[in-house]
N, CA, C and O of each residue as an XYZ file, in Angstrom:
716
protein
N     -11.774     52.423     12.170
C     -11.207     52.230     13.485
C      -9.981     51.326     13.376
O     -10.006     50.313     12.678
N      -8.922     51.699     14.064
C      -7.701     50.902     14.078
C      -7.572     50.272     15.457
O      -7.648     50.958     16.476
N      -7.377     48.966     15.476
C      -7.233     48.245     16.735
C      -5.769     48.053     17.060
O      -4.945     47.888     16.161
N      -5.446     48.073     18.325
C      -4.065     47.826     18.728
C      -3.707     46.374     18.389
O      -4.601     45.535     18.279
N      -2.421     46.064     18.222
C      -2.023     44.706     17.869
C      -2.583     43.641     18.810
O      -2.841     42.519     18.374
N      -2.773     43.960     20.069
C      -3.287     42.967     21.008
C      -4.649     42.445     20.586
O      -4.968     41.284     20.841
N      -5.450     43.270     19.951
C      -6.780     42.845     19.560
C      -6.772     41.923     18.361
O      -7.741     41.197     18.140
N      -5.718     41.929     17.590
C      -5.653     41.067     16.422
C      -4.655     39.947     16.573
O      -4.277     39.315     15.587
N      -4.227     39.693     17.775
C      -3.217     38.674     18.048
C      -3.590     37.357     17.384
O      -4.701     36.858     17.567
N      -2.688     36.806     16.632
C      -2.943     35.570     15.896
C      -2.289     34.350     16.531
O      -2.708     33.218     16.289
N      -1.266     34.580     17.338
C      -0.501     33.451     17.862
C      -1.324     32.605     18.831
O      -2.221     33.104     19.511
N      -1.000     31.323     18.877
C      -1.631     30.409     19.822
C      -1.196     30.821     21.222
O      -0.013     31.083     21.439
N      -2.117     30.886     22.173
C      -1.756     31.303     23.528
C      -0.722     30.390     24.162
O      -0.604     29.216     23.812
N       0.021     30.951     25.099
C       1.002     30.159     25.838
C       0.289     29.018     26.534
O      -0.808     29.187     27.066
N       0.907     27.879     26.526
C       0.328     26.733     27.222
C      -0.697     25.966     26.403
O      -1.323     25.037     26.913
N      -0.877     26.338     25.148
C      -1.923     25.695     24.359
C      -1.441     24.455     23.619
O      -2.259     23.662     23.153
N      -0.152     24.275     23.504
C       0.363     23.169     22.702
C       0.363     21.839     23.413
O      -0.692     21.242     23.625
N       1.551     21.366     23.788
C       1.691     20.042     24.385
C       0.908     19.895     25.681
O       0.472     18.796     26.023
N       0.727     20.998     26.405
C      -0.007     20.943     27.671
C      -1.396     20.361     27.462
O      -1.900     19.627     28.312
N      -2.006     20.685     26.346
C      -3.365     20.241     26.076
C      -3.454     18.719     26.085
O      -4.393     18.163     26.654
N      -2.513     18.050     25.478
C      -2.550     16.597     25.407
C      -2.143     15.948     26.727
O      -2.626     14.865     27.058
N      -1.274     16.589     27.473
C      -0.723     15.974     28.674
C      -1.553     16.270     29.923
O      -1.071     16.041     31.032
N      -2.752     16.760     29.785
C      -3.530     17.136     30.944
C      -4.275     15.944     31.535
O      -4.556     14.963     30.847
N      -4.581     16.049     32.800
C      -5.439     15.048     33.425
C      -6.525     15.821     34.151
O      -6.367     16.192     35.314
N      -7.619     16.059     33.464
C      -8.712     16.842     34.020
C     -10.029     16.392     33.411
O     -10.046     15.608     32.462
N     -11.107     16.879     33.947
C     -12.426     16.523     33.443
C     -12.691     17.252     32.135
O     -12.175     18.350     31.929
N     -13.490     16.659     31.244
C     -13.887     17.353     30.019
C     -14.705     18.612     30.356
O     -15.260     18.722     31.449
N     -14.771     19.540     29.425
C     -15.470     20.814     29.623
C     -16.909     20.609     30.101
O     -17.314     21.266     31.060
N     -17.702     19.728     29.477
C     -19.084     19.568     29.964
C     -19.153     19.164     31.439
O     -20.041     19.609     32.167
N     -18.224     18.329     31.871
C     -18.221     17.920     33.278
C     -17.886     19.103     34.181
O     -18.498     19.274     35.235
N     -16.915     19.919     33.771
C     -16.565     21.109     34.552
C     -17.743     22.074     34.623
O     -18.045     22.622     35.683
N     -18.410     22.277     33.477
C     -19.539     23.206     33.447
C     -20.739     22.668     34.229
O     -21.531     23.446     34.762
N     -20.873     21.358     34.298
C     -22.000     20.786     35.043
C     -21.852     21.030     36.545
O     -22.843     21.053     37.274
N     -20.634     21.210     36.997
C     -20.369     21.438     38.421
C     -20.232     22.923     38.764
O     -20.163     23.286     39.938
N     -20.193     23.779     37.742
C     -19.969     25.209     37.962
C     -21.193     25.887     38.573
O     -22.330     25.455     38.381
N     -20.931     26.940     39.301
C     -21.974     27.795     39.846
C     -22.126     28.951     38.858
O     -21.184     29.708     38.626
N     -23.311     29.076     38.286
C     -23.549     30.071     37.234
C     -23.934     31.429     37.814
O     -24.524     31.520     38.891
N     -23.589     32.476     37.080
C     -23.895     33.840     37.490
C     -25.330     34.232     37.127
O     -25.877     35.187     37.677
N     -25.924     33.497     36.209
C     -27.290     33.760     35.771
C     -28.057     32.443     35.779
O     -27.491     31.385     36.054
N     -29.338     32.517     35.478
C     -30.132     31.287     35.404
C     -29.808     30.485     34.155
O     -30.109     29.293     34.093
N     -29.205     31.111     33.170
C     -28.850     30.441     31.914
C     -27.693     29.477     32.156
O     -26.644     29.872     32.664
N     -27.888     28.220     31.791
C     -26.856     27.185     31.958
C     -26.260     26.831     30.592
O     -26.904     27.009     29.558
N     -25.055     26.340     30.604
C     -24.368     25.969     29.363
C     -24.927     24.672     28.796
O     -25.359     23.788     29.537
N     -24.912     24.573     27.479
C     -25.274     23.336     26.785
C     -24.126     22.351     26.983
O     -23.019     22.566     26.491
N     -24.396     21.293     27.693
C     -23.344     20.326     28.013
C     -23.120     19.311     26.903
O     -22.272     18.427     27.028
N     -23.884     19.436     25.806
C     -23.729     18.513     24.683
C     -23.042     19.174     23.487
O     -22.965     18.581     22.410
N     -22.551     20.378     23.669
C     -21.869     21.078     22.580
C     -20.557     20.376     22.246
O     -19.946     19.728     23.096
N     -20.137     20.521     20.983
C     -18.837     19.978     20.574
C     -17.720     20.981     20.840
O     -16.566     20.610     21.053
N     -18.091     22.264     20.821
C     -17.124     23.343     20.990
C     -17.641     24.327     22.029
O     -18.846     24.492     22.215
N     -16.697     24.974     22.698
C     -17.044     25.978     23.695
C     -16.230     27.234     23.412
O     -15.009     27.186     23.269
N     -16.930     28.349     23.336
C     -16.287     29.642     23.169
C     -16.338     30.365     24.500
O     -17.415     30.715     24.983
N     -15.173     30.591     25.094
C     -15.109     31.285     26.368
C     -14.815     32.756     26.102
O     -13.751     33.115     25.597
N     -15.779     33.595     26.453
C     -15.731     35.031     26.182
C     -15.219     35.766     27.402
O     -15.726     35.591     28.510
N     -14.225     36.577     27.189
C     -13.705     37.431     28.250
C     -14.116     38.853     27.925
O     -13.713     39.415     26.907
N     -14.925     39.427     28.805
C     -15.468     40.760     28.600
C     -15.561     41.446     29.958
O     -15.677     40.777     30.985
N     -15.511     42.777     29.968
C     -15.572     43.516     31.234
C     -16.458     44.748     31.087
O     -16.579     45.310     29.998
N     -17.069     45.158     32.181
C     -18.008     46.277     32.172
C     -17.359     47.596     31.761
O     -18.017     48.437     31.150
N     -16.097     47.792     32.081
C     -15.393     49.040     31.814
C     -14.821     49.115     30.393
O     -14.308     50.158     29.987
N     -14.905     48.038     29.657
C     -14.222     47.906     28.364
C     -15.055     48.470     27.208
O     -16.119     47.939     26.890
N     -14.573     49.542     26.586
C     -15.288     50.151     25.460
C     -15.338     49.208     24.251
O     -16.405     49.075     23.653
N     -14.231     48.544     23.859
C     -14.338     47.593     22.750
C     -15.334     46.461     23.039
O     -16.000     45.977     22.124
N     -15.436     46.042     24.293
C     -16.419     45.001     24.652
C     -17.825     45.494     24.336
O     -18.648     44.750     23.805
N     -18.088     46.736     24.663
C     -19.408     47.304     24.428
C     -19.708     47.418     22.938
O     -20.873     47.465     22.543
N     -18.662     47.462     22.103
C     -18.845     47.545     20.654
C     -18.973     46.162     20.007
O     -19.845     45.956     19.163
N     -18.122     45.226     20.391
C     -18.034     43.951     19.676
C     -18.842     42.810     20.279
O     -19.324     41.945     19.547
N     -18.998     42.790     21.591
C     -19.726     41.687     22.219
C     -21.181     41.621     21.744
O     -21.670     40.522     21.482
N     -21.897     42.748     21.621
C     -23.275     42.644     21.106
C     -23.344     41.992     19.718
O     -24.300     41.277     19.420
N     -22.354     42.231     18.885
C     -22.305     41.600     17.559
C     -22.096     40.089     17.692
O     -22.690     39.304     16.952
N     -21.260     39.700     18.626
C     -21.023     38.274     18.864
C     -22.295     37.620     19.407
O     -22.639     36.504     19.018
N     -22.985     38.313     20.300
C     -24.214     37.775     20.878
C     -25.316     37.618     19.828
O     -26.179     36.750     19.956
N     -25.285     38.453     18.795
C     -26.251     38.299     17.700
C     -26.067     36.953     17.010
O     -27.023     36.387     16.480
N     -24.854     36.450     17.016
C     -24.531     35.164     16.394
C     -24.766     33.980     17.331
O     -24.526     32.835     16.949
N     -25.225     34.237     18.535
C     -25.343     33.169     19.531
C     -26.200     32.001     19.053
O     -25.831     30.844     19.259
N     -27.323     32.277     18.426
C     -28.175     31.184     17.915
C     -27.457     30.380     16.833
O     -27.581     29.157     16.770
N     -26.707     31.080     15.982
C     -25.941     30.389     14.938
C     -24.872     29.501     15.566
O     -24.585     28.411     15.071
N     -24.286     29.982     16.663
C     -23.259     29.194     17.352
C     -23.851     27.888     17.856
O     -23.253     26.821     17.719
N     -25.047     27.994     18.445
C     -25.697     26.787     18.966
C     -25.972     25.812     17.820
O     -25.835     24.600     17.988
N     -26.358     26.340     16.658
C     -26.583     25.504     15.482
C     -25.308     24.858     14.990
O     -25.334     23.777     14.401
N     -24.182     25.527     15.236
C     -22.871     24.997     14.837
C     -22.271     24.133     15.954
O     -21.090     23.787     15.920
N     -23.100     23.796     16.936
C     -22.695     22.943     18.064
C     -21.618     23.590     18.928
O     -20.735     22.916     19.458
N     -21.715     24.932     19.059
C     -20.791     25.669     19.918
C     -21.578     26.415     20.973
O     -22.595     27.040     20.674
N     -21.112     26.349     22.202
C     -21.726     27.075     23.308
C     -20.824     28.236     23.688
O     -19.605     28.083     23.774
N     -21.420     29.386     23.912
C     -20.690     30.583     24.314
C     -20.877     30.768     25.810
O     -22.002     30.743     26.308
N     -19.774     30.952     26.526
C     -19.812     31.112     27.983
C     -18.984     32.337     28.348
O     -17.821     32.446     27.960
N     -19.586     33.257     29.095
C     -18.852     34.424     29.568
C     -18.047     34.046     30.804
O     -18.580     33.447     31.738
N     -16.770     34.393     30.809
C     -15.927     34.210     31.988
C     -15.811     35.565     32.673
O     -15.228     36.497     32.120
N     -16.368     35.676     33.881
C     -16.333     36.936     34.606
C     -14.910     37.401     34.854
O     -14.043     36.606     35.216
N     -14.670     38.691     34.659
C     -13.323     39.231     34.821
C     -13.237     40.275     35.930
O     -12.193     40.894     36.138
N     -14.348     40.460     36.636
C     -14.395     41.441     37.715
C     -15.041     40.767     38.915
O     -15.264     39.557     38.899
N     -15.341     41.530     39.949
C     -16.052     40.962     41.092
C     -17.369     40.376     40.623
O     -18.004     40.908     39.712
N     -17.775     39.289     41.240
C     -18.971     38.564     40.833
C     -20.206     39.465     40.728
O     -20.966     39.358     39.766
N     -20.412     40.349     41.708
C     -21.576     41.245     41.675
C     -21.536     42.175     40.472
O     -22.568     42.454     39.861
N     -20.348     42.650     40.134
C     -20.185     43.548     38.981
C     -20.503     42.789     37.691
O     -21.175     43.321     36.807
N     -20.026     41.553     37.581
C     -20.263     40.743     36.384
C     -21.759     40.461     36.220
O     -22.299     40.579     35.120
N     -22.416     40.092     37.303
C     -23.860     39.827     37.246
C     -24.618     41.060     36.773
O     -25.490     40.965     35.909
N     -24.286     42.210     37.336
C     -24.955     43.470     36.961
C     -24.675     43.801     35.493
O     -25.576     44.200     34.755
N     -23.430     43.633     35.083
C     -23.015     43.899     33.699
C     -23.797     43.027     32.717
O     -24.287     43.513     31.697
N     -23.910     41.731     33.032
C     -24.642     40.816     32.146
C     -26.127     41.177     32.094
O     -26.754     41.106     31.037
N     -26.674     41.560     33.228
C     -28.083     41.922     33.313
C     -28.361     43.216     32.539
O     -29.307     43.281     31.753
N     -27.539     44.237     32.763
C     -27.728     45.535     32.107
C     -27.599     45.447     30.594
O     -28.275     46.176     29.867
N     -26.739     44.563     30.121
C     -26.511     44.435     28.677
C     -27.298     43.285     28.061
O     -27.117     42.951     26.890
N     -28.163     42.691     28.856
C     -29.049     41.625     28.391
C     -28.265     40.481     27.738
O     -28.626     40.000     26.664
N     -27.184     40.055     28.409
C     -26.387     38.944     27.913
C     -27.150     37.650     28.178
O     -27.266     37.205     29.320
N     -27.661     37.062     27.121
C     -28.462     35.842     27.226
C     -27.578     34.609     27.019
O     -27.905     33.712     26.241
N     -26.462     34.589     27.727
C     -25.526     33.466     27.644
C     -25.172     33.041     29.061
O     -25.332     33.822     30.000
N     -24.694     31.818     29.225
C     -24.246     31.407     30.553
C     -23.010     32.199     30.958
O     -22.189     32.567     30.118
N     -22.893     32.451     32.240
C     -21.722     33.147     32.760
C     -21.209     32.446     33.998
O     -21.992     32.032     34.853
N     -19.906     32.310     34.097
C     -19.272     31.711     35.276
C     -18.022     32.515     35.611
O     -17.482     33.244     34.779
N     -17.591     32.363     36.826
C     -16.319     32.950     37.221
C     -15.225     31.941     36.834
O     -15.445     30.737     36.961
N     -14.080     32.390     36.376
C     -13.016     31.471     35.946
C     -12.640     30.428     36.988
O     -12.326     29.293     36.630
N     -12.664     30.781     38.250
C     -12.286     29.843     39.307
C     -13.219     28.632     39.348
O     -12.834     27.574     39.844
N     -14.434     28.778     38.834
C     -15.393     27.673     38.808
C     -14.924     26.541     37.887
O     -15.319     25.388     38.067
N     -14.094     26.867     36.913
C     -13.661     25.876     35.927
C     -12.280     25.324     36.203
O     -11.878     24.337     35.586
N     -11.549     25.931     37.107
C     -10.191     25.473     37.356
C      -9.295     25.852     36.192
O      -9.504     26.884     35.555
N      -8.326     25.047     35.918
C      -7.362     25.331     34.860
C      -7.687     24.506     33.622
O      -7.593     23.279     33.634
N      -8.063     25.185     32.575
C      -8.336     24.516     31.303
C      -7.140     24.755     30.397
O      -6.874     25.900     30.032
N      -6.414     23.715     30.024
C      -5.279     23.908     29.125
C      -5.722     24.604     27.846
O      -6.762     24.279     27.274
N      -4.924     25.559     27.409
C      -5.244     26.274     26.186
C      -6.143     27.471     26.404
O      -6.292     28.299     25.505
N      -6.744     27.582     27.574
C      -7.629     28.710     27.847
C      -6.784     29.831     28.425
O      -6.830     30.121     29.620
N      -6.018     30.447     27.554
C      -5.071     31.461     27.955
C      -5.212     32.636     26.992
O      -5.177     32.452     25.775
N      -5.366     33.813     27.521
C      -5.643     34.985     26.697
C      -4.487     35.967     26.647
O      -4.690     37.131     26.302
N      -3.285     35.533     26.979
C      -2.157     36.460     27.015
C      -2.048     37.254     25.724
O      -2.019     36.686     24.632
N      -1.988     38.572     25.860
C      -1.793     39.448     24.712
C      -3.040     39.757     23.916
O      -2.973     40.551     22.977
N      -4.174     39.168     24.246
C      -5.375     39.412     23.456
C      -6.178     40.613     23.924
O      -6.929     41.177     23.128
N      -6.060     41.020     25.146
C      -6.826     42.146     25.650
C      -8.293     41.796     25.802
O      -8.665     40.624     25.870
N      -9.117     42.825     25.853
C     -10.565     42.666     26.013
C     -11.269     43.274     24.818
O     -10.800     44.296     24.318
N     -12.340     42.728     24.337
C     -12.851     41.399     24.625
C     -12.023     40.359     23.874
O     -11.304     40.687     22.930
N     -12.130     39.126     24.297
C     -11.467     38.053     23.565
C     -12.267     36.769     23.715
O     -13.034     36.592     24.660
N     -12.063     35.888     22.757
C     -12.798     34.636     22.691
C     -11.801     33.509     22.473
O     -10.994     33.553     21.545
N     -11.863     32.503     23.331
C     -11.021     31.323     23.191
C     -11.937     30.149     22.883
O     -12.885     29.891     23.624
N     -11.664     29.443     21.808
C     -12.485     28.306     21.406
C     -11.716     27.022     21.690
O     -10.571     26.855     21.270
N     -12.380     26.115     22.418
C     -11.817     24.811     22.718
C     -12.849     23.753     22.351
O     -14.035     24.054     22.219
N     -12.391     22.504     22.185
C     -13.365     21.438     21.957
C     -13.861     20.937     23.305
O     -13.417     21.420     24.347
N     -14.765     19.986     23.295
C     -15.382     19.497     24.531
C     -14.364     18.872     25.488
O     -14.613     18.783     26.690
N     -13.223     18.443     24.956
C     -12.170     17.873     25.805
C     -11.221     18.940     26.352
O     -10.326     18.630     27.138
N     -11.412     20.188     25.940
C     -10.550     21.274     26.399
C      -9.357     21.524     25.512
O      -8.475     22.300     25.878
N      -9.299     20.880     24.337
C      -8.192     21.090     23.412
C      -8.346     22.436     22.720
O      -9.416     22.764     22.208
N      -7.271     23.207     22.711
C      -7.255     24.534     22.108
C      -7.533     24.470     20.611
O      -6.976     23.633     19.901
N      -8.405     25.368     20.138
C      -8.651     25.498     18.701
C      -8.184     26.862     18.224
O      -7.422     26.950     17.260
N      -8.626     27.929     18.881
C      -8.217     29.273     18.474
C      -8.546     30.274     19.564
O      -9.399     30.027     20.416
N      -7.862     31.408     19.527
C      -8.170     32.531     20.406
C      -8.077     33.794     19.572
O      -7.104     34.005     18.848
N      -9.087     34.623     19.680
C      -9.131     35.875     18.924
C      -9.577     36.989     19.842
O     -10.308     36.752     20.803
N      -9.148     38.192     19.556
C      -9.542     39.348     20.339
C     -10.232     40.390     19.497
O     -10.075     40.422     18.276
N     -11.004     41.252     20.157
C     -11.682     42.357     19.491
C     -12.574     41.889     18.365
O     -13.246     40.864     18.473
N     -12.575     42.641     17.291
C     -13.444     42.343     16.151
C     -13.110     40.984     15.523
O     -13.960     40.376     14.873
N     -11.887     40.512     15.715
C     -11.460     39.245     15.119
C     -12.196     38.049     15.708
O     -12.230     36.981     15.097
N     -12.790     38.218     16.898
C     -13.533     37.095     17.482
C     -14.821     36.825     16.713
O     -15.438     35.774     16.888
N     -15.227     37.756     15.869
C     -16.412     37.556     15.041
C     -16.143     36.557     13.916
O     -17.059     36.204     13.173
N     -14.910     36.102     13.786
C     -14.529     35.108     12.776
C     -14.759     33.679     13.252
O     -14.241     32.744     12.641
N     -15.515     33.484     14.321
C     -15.698     32.157     14.917
C     -16.191     31.141     13.904
O     -15.783     29.980     13.957
N     -17.076     31.551     12.961
C     -17.608     30.599     11.962
C     -16.485     30.080     11.074
O     -16.397     28.882     10.803
N     -15.637     30.981     10.628
C     -14.506     30.584      9.782
C     -13.528     29.689     10.539
O     -12.966     28.750      9.975
N     -13.332     29.991     11.821
C     -12.431     29.186     12.652
C     -12.948     27.750     12.745
O     -12.188     26.801     12.556
N     -14.248     27.592     13.037
C     -14.818     26.245     13.142
C     -14.802     25.533     11.802
O     -14.539     24.333     11.735
N     -15.082     26.273     10.731
C     -15.070     25.684      9.382
C     -13.676     25.137      9.059
O     -13.544     24.013      8.575
N     -12.655     25.926      9.325
C     -11.278     25.494      9.059
C     -10.889     24.318      9.953
O     -10.217     23.386      9.510
N     -11.311     24.370     11.196
C     -11.002     23.282     12.125
C     -11.630     21.971     11.632
O     -10.979     20.926     11.646
N     -12.870     22.029     11.205
C     -13.549     20.823     10.719
C     -12.884     20.300      9.439
O     -12.764     19.089      9.251
N     -12.456     21.211      8.567
C     -11.725     20.799      7.355
C     -10.442     20.078      7.729
O     -10.101     19.048      7.147
N      -9.732     20.635      8.712
C      -8.475     20.039      9.157
C      -8.713     18.645      9.733
O      -7.941     17.723      9.467
N      -9.781     18.485     10.524
C     -10.103     17.174     11.092
C     -10.389     16.157      9.998
O      -9.939     15.014     10.079
N     -11.140     16.570      8.968
C     -11.433     15.669      7.840
C     -10.157     15.293      7.100
O      -9.968     14.139      6.715
N      -9.285     16.276      6.906
C      -8.016     16.024      6.218
C      -7.178     15.017      7.004
O      -6.615     14.084      6.430
N      -7.100     15.214      8.325
C      -6.331     14.299      9.163
C      -6.933     12.894      9.137
O      -6.202     11.904      9.137
N      -8.235     12.810      9.115
C      -8.912     11.507      9.065
C      -8.616     10.790      7.751
O      -8.339      9.591      7.739
N      -8.676     11.538      6.637
C      -8.357     10.947      5.321
C      -6.914     10.473      5.268
O      -6.633      9.385      4.764
N      -5.999     11.282      5.787
C      -4.584     10.920      5.782
C      -4.329      9.683      6.642
O      -3.537      8.818      6.268
N      -4.995      9.601      7.786
C      -4.842      8.428      8.657
C      -5.370      7.177      7.958
O      -4.788      6.099      8.080
N      -6.461      7.323      7.235
C      -7.052      6.198      6.505
C      -6.103      5.732      5.394
O      -5.909      4.532      5.203
N      -5.512      6.689      4.662
C      -4.556      6.352      3.603
C      -3.327      5.666      4.184
O      -2.826      4.691      3.623
N      -2.843      6.186      5.320
C      -1.664      5.617      5.959
C      -1.945      4.183      6.388
O      -1.099      3.307      6.209
N      -3.109      3.939      6.948
C      -3.496      2.600      7.377
C      -3.568      1.658      6.188
O      -3.104      0.521      6.269
N      -4.147      2.120      5.079
C      -4.259      1.309      3.865
C      -2.866      0.961      3.330
O      -2.632     -0.174      2.916
N      -1.927      1.942      3.335
C      -0.559      1.694      2.869
C       0.121      0.666      3.762
O       0.803     -0.231      3.267
N      -0.061      0.789      5.081
C       0.556     -0.145      6.016
C       0.035     -1.553      5.810
O       0.801     -2.515      5.872
N      -1.258     -1.684      5.566
C      -1.858     -3.000      5.325
C      -1.337     -3.585      4.017
O      -1.080     -4.786      3.931
N      -1.180     -2.741      3.003
C      -0.657     -3.186      1.698
C       0.775     -3.645      1.812
O       1.175     -4.609      1.158
N       1.571     -2.953      2.652
C       2.994     -3.256      2.791
C       3.250     -4.495      3.642
O       4.384     -4.972      3.694
N       2.257     -5.015      4.292
C       2.465     -6.217      5.134
C       2.574     -7.445      4.333
O       2.749     -8.530      4.888
């Protein structure tokens, strides 16, 4: 199967850069704690990462790839990531869609969360997954089959955080030595 370029989009979504740092909003767990859920399933408010899934009932690729992503849901929780479906149709349609496909994940309508910097899916199509940290900082966005790379994305992100921490420690040591 060949996917259109939109499904493999690699670029960081518009608005994900400087906007993320300059925001004044509640952290993701606080937003999710106030959200009205489409199902009885509520989001884990202690997760370090949140994967926001955009899927629709009419979408054939969603019907192919989302079940594979849902198979990884337990692994995501173990990796301290919560998966949340963002409804993309009328609320009743989304509820029925989640019920019919046995989506055992929390679901909310996007308006429930307001504007989360970095949560932008331009060019990704359906389905797509945007991963942010608990503060709403953009980590990655992938579409189609590429969203199944969530484990690699988190692994690379954690490596980068460790690298930045080591570099900051070295820089501090050099500054102290130079005084």
